[in-house]
C-alpha positions, 0 to 999 in steps of 0.5 A, spaced: 139 769 357 137 769 364 134 762 363 140 759 360 144 761 365 140 758 371 139 752 367 147 751 365 148 753 373 143 747 375 146 742 370 153 744 373 151 743 380 147 737 379 152 733 377 158 736 382 157 734 389 163 738 392 160 745 395 166 749 394 167 747 387 160 749 385 161 756 389 167 757 385 164 755 378 157 759 380 161 765 382 165 765 375 159 764 371 156 770 374 162 774 374 162 773 366 155 774 366 154 781 370 157 787 367 159 793 372 161 789 378 168 788 382 166 782 386 162 776 386 162 770 391 160 767 397 160 767 404 159 761 408 155 760 415 160 758 421 157 759 428 155 766 428 159 769 423 160 768 415 166 766 413 169 768 406 168 762 400 169 762 393 169 769 389 172 773 383 175 779 385 179 783 389 181 781 396 175 780 401 174 780 408 174 773 411 170 774 417 163 778 417 159 777 424 151 776 423 148 782 423 154 786 421 154 789 414 150 788 408 152 781 408 151 779 416 144 783 416 142 779 410 144 773 413 141 774 420 134 777 417 134 771 411 132 776 406 135 779 400 138 786 401 139 791 395 143 797 397 144 803 392 149 806 396 153 802 401 156 808 404 149 810 407 148 803 410 149 803 417 154 799 419 157 797 412 163 793 412 168 796 406 172 790 404 173 794 397 173 802 398 171 802 390 165 798 391 159 803 392 153 798 391 151 791 393 146 786 393 146 780 397 142 774 397 141 769 403 142 761 402 136 758 406 136 751 407 131 747 412 130 754 414 137 756 416 142 761 413 147 757 410 151 763 407 150 768 402 151 770 395 154 777 395 155 782 388 159 789 389 159 794 384 163 800 383 157 804 380 151 807 385 144 804 384 147 798 380 142 793 381 135 792 379 129 789 381 130 784 375 137 783 378 134 781 384 129 776 382 134 773 377 139 772 383 133 769 388 131 764 382 138 762 381 139 761 389 133 757 389 135 753 384 142 752 387 141 751 394 139 744 395 145 742 392 149 746 397 151 744 404 154 747 410 161 747 410 
């Protein structure tokens, strides 16, 4: 199933040049794919902060400084963060108080973080190593088709 999702998303983004449209469709596909999540979407890099991009879920934080919260730290360090309990993450930014765990995968292009893929869950310890590998593989496939916007 995961390979089918990745192949489907690759076909989608390779035929569409608009980054926002691609991010919107990717977040919709992932929202349908994952169970037990309450937010999935993108933040885009603008200067020294992340700006809200297309997503599925409740209202979200619009500005996240680099190095702040799970998304900002993942962007600054250019590495995936899988957090079992966001309430124990130093500096966590609570956009939705119902979120208890989170995974954030940075989008790295030409050694620059152009944004992050962020998924939240109301359950603690929701995201597995298998989820992380799947999402990192997905990000590797989609990032060449995305631009800084």
